[in-house]
C-alpha positions as a LaTeX table, in Angstrom:
\begin{tabular}{lrrr}
\hline
Residue & $x$ (\AA) & $y$ (\AA) & $z$ (\AA) \\
\hline
Met1 & 114.95 & 114.51 & 95.60 \\
Arg2 & 111.88 & 112.63 & 94.27 \\
Val3 & 109.05 & 113.06 & 97.11 \\
Tyr4 & 106.54 & 110.22 & 97.42 \\
Ile5 & 104.06 & 109.58 & 100.75 \\
Ile6 & 102.92 & 106.78 & 101.95 \\
Phe7 & 99.96 & 105.53 & 104.87 \\
Leu8 & 98.02 & 102.83 & 106.43 \\
Cys9 & 94.66 & 102.28 & 107.72 \\
Leu10 & 93.29 & 99.19 & 110.20 \\
Cys11 & 89.17 & 98.69 & 110.33 \\
Ser12 & 87.27 & 95.73 & 109.48 \\
Phe13 & 87.13 & 96.69 & 105.55 \\
Thr14 & 89.78 & 98.13 & 103.44 \\
Val15 & 89.59 & 101.54 & 101.92 \\
Ser16 & 91.97 & 102.19 & 98.88 \\
Ala17 & 93.53 & 105.43 & 99.00 \\
Gln18 & 96.60 & 107.28 & 97.54 \\
Phe19 & 99.60 & 109.04 & 99.06 \\
Lys20 & 102.26 & 110.70 & 97.81 \\
Asn21 & 105.29 & 108.98 & 98.21 \\
Ile22 & 108.62 & 110.13 & 98.82 \\
Met23 & 112.03 & 108.22 & 97.73 \\
Leu24 & 114.76 & 108.87 & 100.56 \\
Ala25 & 117.48 & 106.69 & 98.84 \\
Glu26 & 117.96 & 104.78 & 95.72 \\
Gln27 & 120.78 & 101.85 & 95.10 \\
Lys28 & 124.03 & 103.27 & 93.24 \\
Asp29 & 126.61 & 101.76 & 91.99 \\
Gly30 & 129.57 & 101.09 & 94.82 \\
Val31 & 127.76 & 101.41 & 97.57 \\
Tyr32 & 126.04 & 99.45 & 99.57 \\
Pro33 & 121.92 & 99.28 & 98.62 \\
Pro34 & 119.76 & 101.02 & 101.16 \\
Leu35 & 117.18 & 98.59 & 102.98 \\
Glu36 & 116.36 & 98.03 & 106.33 \\
Pro37 & 114.74 & 101.40 & 106.98 \\
Ser38 & 114.03 & 102.74 & 110.53 \\
Ile39 & 112.34 & 106.12 & 110.80 \\
Ala40 & 111.41 & 108.30 & 114.13 \\
Ile41 & 109.37 & 111.67 & 114.19 \\
Asn42 & 111.24 & 114.22 & 116.90 \\
Lys43 & 108.66 & 114.08 & 120.46 \\
Lys44 & 109.52 & 117.77 & 120.57 \\
Asp45 & 108.82 & 119.02 & 116.99 \\
Pro46 & 106.74 & 116.85 & 114.55 \\
Asn47 & 108.45 & 118.89 & 111.52 \\
Asn48 & 111.33 & 117.05 & 112.37 \\
Ile49 & 111.50 & 113.38 & 110.67 \\
Val50 & 114.82 & 111.19 & 110.95 \\
Ala51 & 114.88 & 108.08 & 108.88 \\
Gly52 & 117.76 & 105.47 & 109.69 \\
Ile53 & 118.97 & 103.72 & 106.51 \\
Val54 & 121.74 & 100.70 & 106.05 \\
Leu55 & 124.64 & 101.00 & 106.18 \\
Asp56 & 125.32 & 104.36 & 107.56 \\
Arg57 & 122.72 & 106.96 & 106.37 \\
Ala58 & 120.65 & 109.32 & 108.10 \\
Ile59 & 117.76 & 110.90 & 106.14 \\
Tyr60 & 116.01 & 114.11 & 107.68 \\
Thr61 & 113.51 & 116.80 & 107.39 \\
Lys62 & 112.88 & 119.47 & 109.61 \\
Asp63 & 110.14 & 121.14 & 107.42 \\
Gly64 & 107.56 & 117.89 & 107.70 \\
Gly65 & 108.90 & 116.14 & 104.61 \\
Ile66 & 109.06 & 118.89 & 101.73 \\
Ser67 & 112.46 & 118.53 & 101.80 \\
Trp68 & 115.14 & 116.15 & 102.63 \\
Gln69 & 119.02 & 116.14 & 103.89 \\
Glu70 & 121.64 & 113.30 & 104.56 \\
Ser71 & 124.35 & 113.01 & 106.80 \\
Ile72 & 126.63 & 110.11 & 106.86 \\
Leu73 & 127.36 & 108.35 & 110.42 \\
Thr74 & 131.02 & 107.74 & 111.55 \\
Ser75 & 132.11 & 105.90 & 114.67 \\
Pro76 & 135.42 & 104.26 & 116.03 \\
Tyr77 & 133.46 & 101.10 & 116.43 \\
Gly78 & 132.35 & 100.97 & 112.86 \\
Val79 & 128.71 & 101.28 & 111.00 \\
Phe80 & 127.47 & 98.08 & 110.23 \\
Gly81 & 123.74 & 98.15 & 109.55 \\
Asp82 & 120.56 & 97.48 & 111.23 \\
Pro83 & 119.32 & 100.58 & 112.14 \\
Ala84 & 117.17 & 101.68 & 114.37 \\
Val85 & 116.02 & 105.43 & 115.03 \\
Ile86 & 113.77 & 106.45 & 118.15 \\
Ser87 & 113.29 & 109.96 & 119.77 \\
Asn88 & 112.98 & 110.74 & 123.42 \\
Ala89 & 110.72 & 113.44 & 124.68 \\
Lys90 & 113.78 & 116.20 & 125.05 \\
Gly91 & 113.62 & 116.02 & 120.88 \\
Glu92 & 117.01 & 113.89 & 121.09 \\
Ile93 & 117.71 & 111.36 & 118.56 \\
Tyr94 & 119.19 & 108.15 & 118.96 \\
Phe95 & 120.62 & 105.90 & 116.47 \\
Phe96 & 121.59 & 102.13 & 117.06 \\
His97 & 123.08 & 99.99 & 114.79 \\
Leu98 & 125.87 & 97.03 & 114.67 \\
Ala99 & 129.45 & 97.32 & 114.37 \\
Asp100 & 132.56 & 96.96 & 112.46 \\
Pro101 & 135.44 & 98.31 & 114.25 \\
Ser102 & 137.85 & 97.11 & 111.65 \\
Gly103 & 135.96 & 98.20 & 108.62 \\
Lys104 & 136.41 & 94.52 & 106.94 \\
Gly105 & 133.08 & 93.32 & 107.47 \\
Arg106 & 132.59 & 89.24 & 107.99 \\
Asn107 & 136.54 & 89.10 & 107.20 \\
Asp108 & 137.37 & 89.95 & 110.62 \\
Asp109 & 136.47 & 88.89 & 114.05 \\
Ala110 & 135.62 & 92.09 & 115.25 \\
Trp111 & 132.93 & 92.14 & 113.10 \\
Leu112 & 129.92 & 92.48 & 115.25 \\
Asp113 & 131.63 & 92.64 & 118.26 \\
Arg114 & 129.15 & 95.25 & 120.07 \\
Ile115 & 125.96 & 97.10 & 119.32 \\
Val116 & 126.47 & 100.80 & 118.74 \\
Cys117 & 124.41 & 103.76 & 120.00 \\
Gln118 & 124.93 & 107.34 & 118.55 \\
Lys119 & 122.98 & 110.54 & 119.31 \\
Ser120 & 121.93 & 113.38 & 117.61 \\
Thr121 & 120.70 & 116.75 & 119.25 \\
Asp122 & 120.19 & 118.93 & 116.07 \\
Gly123 & 117.81 & 116.96 & 114.34 \\
Gly124 & 119.58 & 114.32 & 112.75 \\
Ala125 & 122.27 & 116.81 & 110.82 \\
Thr126 & 125.22 & 115.93 & 113.25 \\
Trp127 & 125.77 & 112.58 & 115.47 \\
Ser128 & 127.81 & 111.91 & 118.25 \\
Ser129 & 130.81 & 109.39 & 117.89 \\
Gly130 & 128.66 & 106.69 & 119.65 \\
Ser131 & 129.06 & 104.47 & 122.78 \\
Ser132 & 129.44 & 100.69 & 123.14 \\
Ile133 & 126.96 & 98.41 & 124.26 \\
Gly134 & 127.30 & 94.78 & 125.22 \\
Phe135 & 130.82 & 94.61 & 124.33 \\
Glu136 & 131.92 & 90.99 & 124.92 \\
Pro137 & 134.40 & 89.01 & 122.73 \\
Pro138 & 134.61 & 86.56 & 121.36 \\
Lys139 & 130.60 & 86.74 & 121.07 \\
Asp140 & 128.70 & 88.32 & 118.36 \\
Gln141 & 125.82 & 91.07 & 118.74 \\
Asp142 & 123.16 & 91.43 & 116.21 \\
Lys143 & 119.30 & 92.66 & 116.31 \\
Gln144 & 119.21 & 95.34 & 118.46 \\
Trp145 & 115.86 & 97.59 & 118.99 \\
Pro146 & 115.72 & 100.48 & 121.53 \\
Ala147 & 113.07 & 102.09 & 123.57 \\
Val148 & 112.78 & 105.44 & 125.83 \\
His149 & 111.53 & 105.85 & 129.03 \\
Pro150 & 108.04 & 108.21 & 127.74 \\
Lys151 & 109.10 & 111.07 & 130.47 \\
Lys152 & 112.62 & 110.33 & 131.88 \\
Asp153 & 115.83 & 110.51 & 129.78 \\
Tyr154 & 116.48 & 107.03 & 129.99 \\
Val155 & 116.96 & 105.13 & 126.65 \\
Tyr156 & 116.95 & 101.06 & 126.38 \\
Thr157 & 117.76 & 98.47 & 124.13 \\
Thr158 & 117.61 & 94.68 & 123.94 \\
Trp159 & 119.27 & 92.33 & 121.07 \\
Thr160 & 120.51 & 88.99 & 120.33 \\
Gln161 & 123.95 & 87.71 & 121.75 \\
Phe162 & 125.35 & 85.13 & 119.42 \\
Asp163 & 128.13 & 82.85 & 120.91 \\
Lys164 & 129.67 & 82.60 & 117.53 \\
Tyr165 & 127.24 & 84.14 & 114.34 \\
Gly166 & 125.92 & 81.58 & 111.95 \\
Ser167 & 127.97 & 78.30 & 113.69 \\
Pro168 & 126.29 & 75.33 & 113.14 \\
Asp169 & 127.94 & 74.02 & 116.60 \\
Ser170 & 125.03 & 72.76 & 118.70 \\
Thr171 & 126.93 & 74.27 & 121.93 \\
Cys172 & 126.71 & 77.72 & 120.59 \\
His173 & 123.53 & 79.74 & 121.73 \\
Ser174 & 121.76 & 82.87 & 121.18 \\
Asn175 & 120.69 & 84.61 & 123.98 \\
Ile176 & 118.44 & 88.14 & 124.78 \\
Met177 & 120.48 & 90.97 & 126.15 \\
Phe178 & 119.51 & 94.13 & 127.86 \\
Ser179 & 121.40 & 97.30 & 128.71 \\
Met180 & 120.76 & 101.36 & 129.71 \\
Pro181 & 122.92 & 104.24 & 130.08 \\
Thr182 & 124.75 & 104.88 & 133.14 \\
Ser183 & 126.94 & 107.68 & 134.34 \\
Gly184 & 124.50 & 110.15 & 132.52 \\
Gly185 & 124.01 & 108.29 & 129.51 \\
Lys186 & 127.77 & 108.62 & 128.63 \\
Lys187 & 128.39 & 104.62 & 129.49 \\
Trp188 & 125.68 & 101.56 & 129.24 \\
Ser189 & 125.25 & 98.78 & 131.86 \\
Asp190 & 126.73 & 95.55 & 131.34 \\
Ala191 & 124.84 & 93.16 & 129.32 \\
Arg192 & 122.38 & 91.19 & 131.30 \\
Gln193 & 120.40 & 88.14 & 129.73 \\
Ile194 & 117.14 & 88.21 & 129.97 \\
Asn195 & 115.71 & 85.07 & 128.43 \\
Gln196 & 115.49 & 81.41 & 130.16 \\
Tyr197 & 115.19 & 79.46 & 126.71 \\
Ser198 & 118.14 & 79.74 & 124.42 \\
Gly199 & 118.35 & 79.48 & 120.98 \\
Asp200 & 121.01 & 78.37 & 118.22 \\
Cys201 & 123.29 & 80.35 & 116.04 \\
Leu202 & 121.87 & 79.89 & 112.74 \\
Asp203 & 120.39 & 82.93 & 112.50 \\
Gly204 & 116.61 & 81.10 & 111.91 \\
Asp205 & 113.77 & 79.60 & 113.27 \\
Asn206 & 115.41 & 78.19 & 116.33 \\
Thr207 & 117.38 & 80.92 & 117.27 \\
Thr208 & 116.39 & 83.41 & 119.98 \\
Glu209 & 115.77 & 86.37 & 117.86 \\
Gly210 & 113.84 & 89.48 & 117.39 \\
Ala211 & 113.56 & 91.00 & 121.07 \\
Val212 & 111.71 & 94.73 & 120.49 \\
Pro213 & 111.15 & 96.28 & 124.00 \\
Thr214 & 108.38 & 98.91 & 124.86 \\
Val215 & 108.50 & 101.27 & 128.28 \\
Ser216 & 105.22 & 102.38 & 130.23 \\
Leu217 & 104.47 & 106.01 & 131.72 \\
Glu218 & 106.09 & 104.47 & 135.22 \\
Gly219 & 108.78 & 102.96 & 133.43 \\
Lys220 & 107.74 & 99.15 & 133.24 \\
Ile221 & 109.94 & 97.62 & 130.75 \\
Phe222 & 107.84 & 94.87 & 128.37 \\
Val223 & 109.78 & 92.75 & 126.01 \\
Ala224 & 108.71 & 89.73 & 123.22 \\
Trp225 & 110.90 & 87.86 & 121.04 \\
Ser226 & 110.36 & 84.71 & 118.48 \\
Asn227 & 112.24 & 81.40 & 119.00 \\
Lys228 & 111.41 & 77.65 & 118.13 \\
Asn229 & 108.09 & 78.68 & 116.66 \\
Lys230 & 106.78 & 80.38 & 119.79 \\
Ile231 & 106.74 & 84.19 & 120.94 \\
Tyr232 & 107.83 & 85.01 & 123.94 \\
Phe233 & 107.31 & 87.76 & 126.33 \\
Asp234 & 109.37 & 89.02 & 129.50 \\
Arg235 & 108.85 & 92.37 & 131.89 \\
Ser236 & 110.59 & 94.23 & 134.33 \\
Tyr237 & 109.15 & 96.68 & 136.59 \\
Asp238 & 112.81 & 98.22 & 138.09 \\
Asp239 & 114.44 & 99.11 & 134.90 \\
Gly240 & 115.70 & 96.21 & 134.23 \\
Lys241 & 117.19 & 94.72 & 136.99 \\
Met242 & 114.96 & 92.11 & 137.48 \\
Trp243 & 112.93 & 90.05 & 134.99 \\
Leu244 & 110.23 & 87.15 & 135.30 \\
Gln245 & 111.87 & 84.16 & 136.52 \\
Asn246 & 110.52 & 82.22 & 133.37 \\
Asp247 & 109.94 & 83.49 & 130.05 \\
Ile248 & 105.98 & 83.31 & 129.41 \\
Ala249 & 105.16 & 81.86 & 125.70 \\
Ile250 & 102.04 & 84.33 & 124.64 \\
Ala251 & 101.37 & 83.34 & 121.07 \\
Asp252 & 102.23 & 80.17 & 118.73 \\
Gln253 & 104.03 & 81.06 & 115.59 \\
Pro254 & 103.83 & 78.11 & 112.92 \\
Gly255 & 106.41 & 77.56 & 110.79 \\
Gly256 & 108.63 & 79.79 & 112.74 \\
Trp257 & 109.88 & 83.59 & 112.16 \\
Glu258 & 111.92 & 82.98 & 109.04 \\
Met259 & 109.65 & 82.17 & 105.92 \\
Asp260 & 109.86 & 81.82 & 102.59 \\
Ile261 & 108.11 & 84.26 & 100.35 \\
Pro262 & 108.79 & 83.81 & 96.62 \\
Gly263 & 111.24 & 86.92 & 95.88 \\
Leu264 & 112.89 & 87.05 & 98.47 \\
Ser265 & 115.96 & 85.58 & 99.96 \\
Arg266 & 114.20 & 85.15 & 103.34 \\
Ser267 & 111.29 & 86.82 & 105.25 \\
Asn268 & 111.26 & 88.31 & 108.92 \\
Gly269 & 107.90 & 87.57 & 110.90 \\
Met270 & 109.21 & 88.21 & 114.15 \\
Pro271 & 107.36 & 90.20 & 116.55 \\
Val272 & 106.97 & 94.07 & 117.29 \\
Leu273 & 105.86 & 95.18 & 120.87 \\
Met274 & 104.08 & 98.11 & 121.55 \\
Ile275 & 102.37 & 99.92 & 124.51 \\
Asp276 & 99.63 & 102.60 & 124.55 \\
Asn277 & 100.56 & 105.34 & 126.88 \\
Ser278 & 98.17 & 108.22 & 125.61 \\
Pro279 & 94.92 & 109.24 & 127.54 \\
Ser280 & 92.86 & 107.36 & 126.03 \\
Arg281 & 90.19 & 104.67 & 126.92 \\
Tyr282 & 93.13 & 102.03 & 125.95 \\
His283 & 95.57 & 103.56 & 128.03 \\
Gly284 & 98.01 & 100.97 & 129.29 \\
Ser285 & 97.12 & 98.33 & 126.56 \\
Leu286 & 100.10 & 96.51 & 125.15 \\
Tyr287 & 100.10 & 95.79 & 121.52 \\
Leu288 & 102.00 & 92.69 & 119.69 \\
Val289 & 101.93 & 92.44 & 115.99 \\
Trp290 & 104.06 & 89.46 & 114.09 \\
Ala291 & 103.52 & 87.57 & 110.31 \\
Asp292 & 103.12 & 83.57 & 110.26 \\
Gln293 & 101.87 & 80.93 & 107.95 \\
Arg294 & 99.64 & 78.90 & 110.27 \\
Asn295 & 97.28 & 78.84 & 107.15 \\
Gly296 & 99.79 & 77.56 & 104.60 \\
Glu297 & 103.40 & 78.25 & 102.80 \\
Ser298 & 101.35 & 79.89 & 100.44 \\
Asp299 & 99.27 & 82.32 & 102.64 \\
Thr300 & 101.20 & 84.24 & 105.16 \\
Asp301 & 99.30 & 86.46 & 107.55 \\
Ile302 & 99.60 & 89.53 & 109.66 \\
Trp303 & 98.35 & 89.03 & 113.43 \\
Leu304 & 97.63 & 91.12 & 116.28 \\
Met305 & 97.16 & 90.55 & 120.25 \\
Arg306 & 96.39 & 92.80 & 122.90 \\
Ser307 & 96.71 & 92.54 & 126.63 \\
Gly308 & 94.86 & 94.71 & 129.14 \\
Asn309 & 96.80 & 93.74 & 132.13 \\
Arg310 & 100.45 & 94.39 & 131.45 \\
Gly311 & 100.61 & 91.32 & 129.65 \\
Asp312 & 99.68 & 88.47 & 132.14 \\
Asn313 & 96.56 & 87.90 & 129.68 \\
Trp314 & 96.41 & 88.00 & 125.74 \\
Thr315 & 93.49 & 88.01 & 123.28 \\
Ser316 & 93.51 & 85.55 & 120.61 \\
Pro317 & 95.18 & 86.76 & 117.55 \\
Ile318 & 93.19 & 88.45 & 115.17 \\
Arg319 & 93.92 & 88.24 & 111.45 \\
Ile320 & 94.92 & 92.24 & 110.34 \\
Asn321 & 94.98 & 91.81 & 106.26 \\
Lys322 & 91.04 & 91.29 & 105.34 \\
Asp323 & 92.27 & 90.24 & 101.48 \\
Thr324 & 89.94 & 86.65 & 101.35 \\
Val325 & 86.62 & 88.81 & 102.98 \\
Glu326 & 87.60 & 91.66 & 100.25 \\
Thr327 & 88.39 & 89.92 & 97.40 \\
Gly328 & 87.91 & 85.98 & 98.13 \\
Ala329 & 91.43 & 85.80 & 97.29 \\
Lys330 & 93.24 & 82.91 & 99.06 \\
Gly331 & 96.82 & 81.81 & 99.56 \\
Lys332 & 98.25 & 85.39 & 99.07 \\
His333 & 101.01 & 86.69 & 101.08 \\
Gln334 & 101.57 & 89.58 & 103.81 \\
Phe335 & 104.80 & 90.25 & 105.29 \\
Leu336 & 107.26 & 92.27 & 107.05 \\
Pro337 & 104.99 & 94.28 & 109.38 \\
Trp338 & 105.74 & 96.91 & 111.54 \\
Leu339 & 103.32 & 98.49 & 114.23 \\
Ala340 & 103.33 & 101.90 & 115.81 \\
Val341 & 101.03 & 103.62 & 118.59 \\
Asp342 & 100.78 & 107.16 & 118.65 \\
Gln343 & 101.26 & 108.34 & 122.14 \\
Ala344 & 98.83 & 111.36 & 121.90 \\
Thr345 & 95.95 & 109.38 & 120.57 \\
Gly346 & 96.31 & 105.88 & 121.27 \\
Phe347 & 95.36 & 105.49 & 117.41 \\
Ile348 & 97.46 & 101.80 & 116.51 \\
Tyr349 & 99.12 & 101.87 & 112.79 \\
Ile350 & 100.58 & 98.85 & 111.14 \\
Val351 & 102.89 & 99.14 & 107.71 \\
Tyr352 & 103.30 & 95.54 & 105.62 \\
Tyr353 & 103.75 & 94.21 & 101.73 \\
Asp354 & 100.63 & 92.87 & 100.37 \\
Arg355 & 99.99 & 90.77 & 97.15 \\
Arg356 & 96.56 & 90.12 & 97.34 \\
Asn357 & 95.95 & 92.31 & 94.28 \\
Tyr358 & 97.98 & 89.75 & 91.75 \\
Asp359 & 98.55 & 86.22 & 90.88 \\
Asp360 & 102.62 & 86.83 & 90.57 \\
Leu361 & 105.63 & 88.27 & 92.47 \\
Gln362 & 104.02 & 92.26 & 92.20 \\
Thr363 & 103.66 & 93.68 & 95.69 \\
Asp364 & 101.87 & 96.50 & 97.25 \\
Val365 & 102.74 & 98.62 & 100.58 \\
Tyr366 & 99.55 & 98.47 & 102.79 \\
Leu367 & 98.65 & 100.38 & 105.73 \\
Ala368 & 96.26 & 99.60 & 108.55 \\
Tyr369 & 94.90 & 101.34 & 111.50 \\
Ser370 & 92.60 & 101.15 & 114.39 \\
Thr371 & 91.06 & 103.53 & 116.25 \\
Asp372 & 89.48 & 101.64 & 118.85 \\
Gly373 & 92.42 & 99.63 & 120.51 \\
Gly374 & 92.38 & 97.24 & 118.14 \\
Ser375 & 89.06 & 95.85 & 117.82 \\
Leu376 & 88.28 & 97.11 & 114.20 \\
Phe377 & 91.06 & 97.85 & 111.51 \\
Thr378 & 90.81 & 99.65 & 108.46 \\
Glu379 & 93.71 & 98.48 & 105.31 \\
Thr380 & 94.68 & 100.96 & 102.59 \\
Lys381 & 97.18 & 100.39 & 99.72 \\
Ile382 & 99.88 & 103.44 & 100.46 \\
Ser383 & 102.34 & 102.45 & 97.41 \\
Glu384 & 101.66 & 104.44 & 94.07 \\
Ser385 & 102.65 & 101.58 & 92.03 \\
Ser386 & 103.66 & 97.68 & 92.83 \\
Phe387 & 106.93 & 96.14 & 92.38 \\
Val388 & 108.64 & 92.93 & 92.22 \\
Pro389 & 111.90 & 92.01 & 94.18 \\
Thr390 & 114.69 & 89.84 & 92.87 \\
Glu391 & 115.21 & 86.64 & 95.14 \\
Ser392 & 118.94 & 86.48 & 94.42 \\
Lys393 & 119.28 & 90.31 & 96.03 \\
Phe394 & 118.76 & 90.87 & 99.82 \\
Phe395 & 115.74 & 92.82 & 100.30 \\
Gly396 & 116.21 & 93.38 & 104.10 \\
Asp397 & 114.59 & 91.84 & 107.13 \\
Tyr398 & 112.29 & 94.80 & 108.66 \\
Asn399 & 110.61 & 98.23 & 107.62 \\
Asn400 & 109.34 & 100.55 & 110.16 \\
Ile401 & 106.64 & 103.11 & 110.79 \\
Ser402 & 106.38 & 106.10 & 113.13 \\
Ala403 & 103.11 & 107.89 & 114.71 \\
His404 & 103.49 & 111.18 & 116.75 \\
Lys405 & 100.46 & 113.88 & 117.64 \\
Gly406 & 98.57 & 112.96 & 114.30 \\
Val407 & 101.59 & 112.51 & 112.04 \\
Ile408 & 102.17 & 109.17 & 110.51 \\
Thr409 & 105.25 & 108.30 & 108.65 \\
Pro410 & 105.30 & 104.89 & 107.26 \\
Ile411 & 108.72 & 103.78 & 105.39 \\
Trp412 & 109.40 & 100.73 & 103.22 \\
Thr413 & 111.93 & 98.93 & 100.99 \\
Arg414 & 110.94 & 98.61 & 97.10 \\
Met415 & 113.27 & 96.79 & 94.65 \\
Asp416 & 112.77 & 97.35 & 90.56 \\
Asp417 & 115.23 & 94.72 & 88.44 \\
Gly418 & 117.20 & 94.19 & 91.32 \\
Arg419 & 118.00 & 97.59 & 92.78 \\
Thr420 & 116.40 & 98.86 & 95.80 \\
Ser421 & 115.41 & 102.19 & 97.27 \\
Val422 & 113.70 & 103.32 & 100.30 \\
Trp423 & 110.44 & 105.49 & 100.33 \\
Thr424 & 108.33 & 107.36 & 102.67 \\
Thr425 & 104.98 & 109.42 & 103.18 \\
Val426 & 104.07 & 112.00 & 105.59 \\
Ile427 & 100.62 & 111.39 & 106.66 \\
Lys428 & 97.88 & 112.83 & 109.04 \\
Asp429 & 95.51 & 111.22 & 110.89 \\
Thr430 & 92.41 & 113.55 & 109.59 \\
Asp431 & 93.02 & 113.10 & 106.39 \\
Leu432 & 92.90 & 109.16 & 107.18 \\
Leu433 & 89.58 & 109.44 & 108.95 \\
Lys434 & 87.70 & 111.53 & 106.18 \\
Lys435 & 88.07 & 108.58 & 104.00 \\
\hline
\end{tabular}
């Protein structure tokens, strides 16, 4: 297996650096193409890193990225993509995904009938058969994301429930749901709707979608999602029993979350929300990252906002990508961002695609990082070579990044000649700060 490494820095200027890129998966004939990767550094053992890749693959290392192995997930509920991998403080790894109990995909009404959570206690080598979340037929469950309590053995997830996925019927709605385990983690609580403003079921700008939760040291839960050209925020202080009476619109998202990026069949600008639980001076800060086209359809940008008072107030959006400052280039696309906060240092890391260096569809991967609570960001190109996606081939809706105790692992999809592959890199913050 070939190995490569990639890392991204955040600051007020751009630094160019190369990191060894590691290929974790490449497309094979007759197998669903690898894409939409998720990655987690084991909170108990940073040498153990686990990646989830569509549809049903876990790629893991126990030696800090020198060698990698693969395990295939199976479940009586089926395994149908949207992998979301996370570690708790005990070093247990959770792999959340969509369901397909019949194995027939879209051809069966049971497709997307629930969210599924599988757990590994041996670093990704083996997995439980899975627990069922949000089963409410005939409704469809999609686009989940998890969070863990920093201290307690609690895990939470939010997702979108569709009355009927893809339906143009105006009476069909989409809503944000929440659940957490009960009975010692063997079962999950009944799904609770946490949003007040529903969306449609078309899986587009007017769909209520993209919920990402994050949890404070005290167990306070915060969630953000997109709907109808706005980003909404909600929170619970009692393990999800009660939420704000009204959704708070904390940011505009001009053009919506489903953006047209040349070469991609679609591109997702949904928000990512994280909290700083580190002992740094920025402890308790909430960070929100997303992409939108407020500067025009030919100029997609990455944005960040910060809240220091649990979401009551937010800073104005800060543009992360500095391509116009660096090169004078306007109308370039930066897209598909993801965010991580190292809970040991409070450093912020954002990974995204970037076309600042080209006048065509060539695409690089950049990382930005901040050591001062998001006031200054440094960017660096982490992909060893550019690639060109093919619009007729699905590229995926997200990438991911994990950071823990000075180790940073961005993960992304690239496409060459219409075939996808998934790549990562293992970086130490000390190497970044030397630049």
